[in-house]
N, C-alpha and C positions, 0 to 999 in steps of 0.2 A: 710471341712468348719467348722469353730468354731461357736458355738451357741452364742447367746447374753450373756448368763450367763458366759460362758468361757471368752469371751472378757472382761466382767466386772471384773472378778477375775484377769485377766492379768493386767488390768489397775490399780487395787488396789494394786497388788503385786509390780508393777513397782515403786510405791511411797515409798516403804519400803527399808530400808538398806538391803544389801545382807544377812547379818547374820540373820536378822528377816525373810527374805524370806525363808531361809533354815528351820527355825523353823516352819513357816506356812506350808511348804511342808511336813514336818514330821507329823504335826497334820492332814493334809489332807489325807496323806497315811493311817494313823491309822483309821480316820473317814470313808474313802472309804472302807477299809477292813472290818470294822464293818457292814457297809451297805450291802456289798456283802455277808457276812456271814448270815445276817438276811434274805436276799433274798433266799439264799440256803435253810435255814430252812423253810421259808414260802413255797417254792416250794416242798420240801420233805413232809411237812405236807399236802399240797393240794393233792399230789400224793397218800397219804395213807388214806385220810379222809374217802373215801367210804368204805375202808376195815375196818376202825375203827368203823364206823356206823353199818356195817353188824355184826361185832363181838359183839357189844353192844346189837344189836337186838337179836342175838342168845343167849347171856347170859341171857337177860330178859326172853326169852322164856323158857330156861332151868330152871330158878328159878321158874317161874310160874308153870311148870310141875313137880316140885319137883325133878328134875334131878341134881341140882347143890349141891355141898358140899362146906363148908368153905375151903379156901385155907390153906394148911399146909405149912407155911413159912419155917419150919425147913427142909423140903425136897427140897428146892431150891438149 
């Protein structure tokens, strides 16, 4: 069953010439792909957020205890 939003888009598309419909479809494909990619990134970040918070907590603790040393970027 199509949502109201989909039905609205279909009605709008039906008023356009076929060549324009093809252009709109290409734009929609790109736009939807971007949205899906953003959702994947958001989900990946949510899944790692607690680990990042814990790592930051440990780093602050090590700095406070004098156990941390500046990073030597030449060794990366």
